[in-house]
N, C-alpha and C positions, 0 to 999 in steps of 0.2 A: 504493500500500500504506500509506504513512504517513498519507495523507488518511483512509483507512478507520479506521485505529487511533486517530487523534486525535479523530475525530468519530463513533465507533461508537454511542454512546448517542443522539445527536441523529439520526443516520441511521436507527437502528432505530425511533425514535419517528415520524419522518416517513413511512417506508415502511409502518408499521402503520396510520397515519391514512389514507394513500392506498389501502391494501388494504381498509380498512373502507369507504372511499368507493366503490371499485370494486364491492365486494359489495353496497352499497346500490344501485348502478346496475343490477346483475344482478337484484335483487329488484324494482326499479321497472320494469324492461323485460322481461327474459326470463321471470321467474316470472309476471308479470302476463299476458303473452300466453298462457301455458300454461293459465291459469285463466279467460281471457276467454270461451271458448266456454260454460263452465258458467254464467257470469253472463248472457251474452247470450241463452242458451236458457231462462233463469229456472229452471234446475235448482237453482241456489244463489243466494242474495242476495249482494250485494257483501261484506257483513260475514262471511257464512258462508264464502265463497270465500277471503277473506283469512285466516280462522281455519284452514281446512283446509290451505291452502298453507303457512301459517306452521308448522304442526305437521309436515307431511310433508317440506317443504323442509329444515327444521331437522334433522329426524331423518336425512334422506338426506345432508345436508352434514356433520353432526357425527359420526354413527355410521359412515357408509360413505364418507366423503370421502377416505380413504386415508392410510396411514402415510408413504408417499413419493410424490413427484410429479416429473414431468419438469422439469428446470431451465428449459427453454424449450419452451413449448407447441407441439405438432404438428411438432416437428423442423424448424422454420423456419430455424434456424441452429445450427451446432455450438458449444456453449458453450466448447469448447476454444480458439476463436479469441480469447477474452477472457482466457486464462490469464495473459498477460503484462500485461494492463491491467484488473485486477479492479475498480478504482475506476470505470472507464468502464461496466462491466457494472452496477454498483450504481446509478450515476446513470441509466443507460438503462432498467433495469427499474423503478426508482422512477418515472421520468418516464412510462414506458409505462402504469403503473397510473393515474397522474393523467390521462393523455391519454385512455385508454379510458373511464375513469369520467366525464370531462367530456363526451365525445361521447354516452355513454349518457344523461346528464342532459339534454342538449339534445334528443336524440331522444325521450326520455320526455315532455318538456315539450310536444313537438309531437304526441305520441300515436303516434309511429312505432315499430313493432316491429322492432328491428334485432338482429343477431347479436352477442352478447357475445364469442363466440369470434373472430369476424372483427374486432371492435374491438381486442382485445388482440394478435391476430396482426398487424394493420395497424400498431399501435404498435411492436411488436418489429421489424418490417421497417424502419420509419422510423428508429429510433435505431441499429439495426445497420448500416444503409447509410451513415450519417455517422460512426459510431464506428469501424467497421472498413472496409467497402467494400460496394458494391452486389453484387460477385461473391461475397461471403460468404453471401448469402441463398440459400436453396434455393428457387429460383423454380418448380421443378417442384411442390413442395409447395404453394406459394402458388397456382399455377394450379389444382391439384386442389381447393383450398378455394374458389376463385372459381367453380369448376364447380358447386358446391352451390347457387348462385343459380338454376340451371336444374334440376338433378337433384332437389333437395328438393321444391320446389313441384309439379313435374310428376308425380313419383311419388305423393306424398301426395294431390294433387288427383285423380289417376286412381283411386286406391283409394277415396277418399271419395265420388267420383262414383258408382262402382259400388255401394258399400254403401248410399248413400241411395236410389239408384234401385231397388235390390232391396227395401228396406224399404217404399218407397212403392208399388211395383207389386204386391209379393207380399202385403202386409199392409194398409197404411193405406187404399189405394184399392180393396181387394177387397170384394165384396158381403157376404161373411161374415167381416169383419175379426176378430171375436171368436174364431172357430174357428181361423182362420189364425194369430192371435197365439199361441194356446196351443200350436199345432203347431210354428211356425217360430221364435218368439223364443228358445226354448232353444238353437237353433243360433247365434244371435247372442251368447247368454250364454256358449256354449262359446268363441266368438272372444274375448270379453272376458276370460274366465279364462285362456285361452292367452296372449293378448297381455300381460295384466298380469303373469303369471308370467315370460314371456320378458323383458320390459322390466326387471323387478325383478332377475332372475337375471343378465342380461347387462350391464345398465347400473347398476342400483342396488346390487348386492352384490358386484361384481367386486373391490372393494378390501378386502373383509372377510376374504378368504382362505377362503371357504366351499368345501369340497371335496364335489362331488356327482358324482363320476365314475361313469358307468353303462356304460362300455366302448364308447362309440361312436367314440372316438378324437379327439373334439374337444369343446371347451366348449360350442359352439353345439349340437352334436348331443345332448349330455347335457341341456342346458337345454330343448331341443325335446321330448325324451321326458318329462321331468318336467312341462313345461307342458301337454303333451297330456293327461296324467292329471289335472292340476289343472283343466284346462278341462272335462273330463267330470264331475268332481265339482261344479264350479260350475253346469254345465248341469242336472245331476240335481236339485240342491237348488233351483235357480231354477225348474225346471219345476213342482215342488210348490208353491212360493210363488206362481207365476204363475197356476196353475189357481184357487187360492183367491181371488186378487185380481180376476181377470177375471170370475169367477163372481159376486163380490159387487158389482163396480163397473161391469162391462160395458165397452163400447168407449171410454168417456170416460177410462178409466185408461191407455190405451195410450201416450200421450205421456208420462205420468208414469212409466211403467215404463222408457221409454228414458232419462228423466231420472235415475232411480236408477242405471242402468247406467253413464251417463257420469260420475257422481260417483265410482264405483269406479275407472274408468279415469283420471280426473283425479288421484286420490290416488296411484296408482302412478306416473304420469308426473311428479308433483311430487317424489316420493321419488327417482326415477331422476335427475331434473334436478338436485336438490340434491347428489346424490353425485358427479355428473359436472362440472357447470358451475361449482361452487364453486371448482374448480381454476383457473378464469380469474382469480379474485381471489387465492386463497391460494397458487397455484403461483409466481407472481413474488415474492410476499411471502416464502414459504418459501425461495426461491432466494437472495434478498438477505440474509435472516437467516443462512443457512448460510455465505455468503461473509464476512459481517461477523464472525461468531463464530469462523470458522476462520482469520481474519487474512488473507483474500484468496484462499483456495483455491476453485476451481470444480469441480463434479462434474456428471455427466450427470443424476443423481437427487439430490433434496434431501429430507432428513428433514422430517417434518411435525409440529412441536411442537403440543401440544394447544391452546395458546392461539391459534395461527394459525388452526386450524379453527374455533375459537370466534368469532374476529373475522369470518371469512367467513360463518359460520352466522347470527350476530347481524345482520350488515350486510344480508344477503339478506332477513331477516324485517322489519327496519325499513324497507328500501326498498319492499317490497311494501305494507306497511301505510300508509306515508306518501304514496306517490306512484304506486302501481301502478294506480290507478283509471283513469288516462288511457289507458294502453295496453290495459287490459281493455275499455274502451269501444270502442276501434278494432276489436279482434278480435271482440268480442261483438255490436257494432251497426253499426260503420262500413263493413264490407265487404259484408255481406248480412244479411238478417233470419234469425235462428236460432230454431228450436224445439227441444225435447228430442231428437226423432228426427234432426233435421239436425245438432245438436251432437254427438250420439252417433256419427253416421257420420263427422264430422270428427275427433273424438278417436280413434276406433278406426282410422281411416285414418292418422292421424299416428303412432299407436303401431305400426301395422303397418310403416310406413316405417322407423321406428327399428330394428325387429327385422330387416327385410330388409337394412338398411345394416350392422348388426352382423354378419350372416352373410356378406355379400358384400364388405365393405370399401368400399362406396360412400361418397363424401364427401357428408355432409348437414349441414344446420344445423337445430337444433330449431325455431328461430324461423321459418325459411323453410318448414319442413315444416308447421307449424301454420297459417301463412297460406295455403299451397297447399291444405291440407285444407279450410279454410273456403271458398276459391275453388271447389274441386271441388263442394262441396255447392251453392254458388250457381249454378254452371253447369248443374247437374242441373235447375234450375228455369228456365233460360234466361238469356241475357246481360243482359236487362233487370233481373234480380234482383240485379245486382252494381253497386256504386258504383265506376265505372271511374276517376273522379278520385281517389278514395281509394287505389285499387290503384296508380295511376300514382305517387302520392306515396310509397307504401311501397317500390315498386321502385327509385325514385330514391334513397331513403335507404339501400337495400341497396348500390347501386353506389358511393355516395360514402363508405361506412363505412370501407373500407380506406385510401383516400388521406387522408381527414380525420384519422383516428386516427394515421396515419404522420406527417403534418405537425405535429400537436399534440405527438407524442412527440419530434420533433426539437427543437421550441421548448423544451419542458420539460427535455430533456436538456441543451441548452446553458445554460439558466438555472441548473440544479443545478450544472453544471460550473463556471459563473462564480462562484456563491455559495461553493462549497467549495474552489475552486482559487485 
């Protein structure tokens, strides 16, 4: 307690810097892999993708990032176990931010798309195990998070495989592709409208306090009804636009049409990602700020000062703009060759997985979901269309994320403890 009081200003400055560093890592890795499909499919140039992501990620993070956040992400450990040792909590969470950010920087430099959530969870597990005990960690939660290594890519890959196969068989390879496009693409437009609305309502706006009760008895049911209507609206407007475009440009415009659709999906995913995953940086930061300002009191939820959200939002944008191209290249070009129709299937499959997980409580990772979706599109063209060496490297990076983040967090925890004690 005395340590916190005596060094409050310095500790606040350090944790703010590390929080900014973590947000930078999220931008360089997580955000980049979300936009990689658009760049790889040439629906957007690298500069356009960075600009789009910067706008929607910042809006999602700053406007819908939440007024409160869980003190410890994903319920990995009960913050109450640190009630008698708040200085250990401060050192541990600060070290966790630095550990997770360091691993994200290493992974981004290698072009590996890794989970920022797994990075911060691994770090928290590491410092908690040495600061309290191994028994203090909720290993059931950790196991469910680890299960997303399989659940996320398998589900997203299956959806993307089916979507791209249907687009190819029903439209692109049909003798009368022009007529088929005018008839069937509005169905895919409905899916885009529905998925965008669901992702935005369930993931992007859940922190705003938006009340859209339609009497279904659940937030998911209410969102589904609203999204269904929005999807029909998108399909109706899209059908009118589609007839004019195909009539004027013929079959050559079909890939470009899918390119336009995937841009809309990418914007919604960026907004939803910003509103959710910014918590991986600002959650620990807000928790430490709350403990320091309260003189050592811990709570299950922490208030979110506006400047903390601003730090997270700005860090994400800078990370994407300065270093995100490496992971974008991996997602867009390194796994399999993408076209707008393939990229569209991958993004819609990823969005569908996020929606299914929200409704069923499945443990998923956005990063693993996106990689699995791209793999599914590649498998639809045959195993030869996939760079298996790249896939192997990515899977290895997923497996080592938790233990590496944990080890780094332990090291930084002891360093901070030594410096301030």
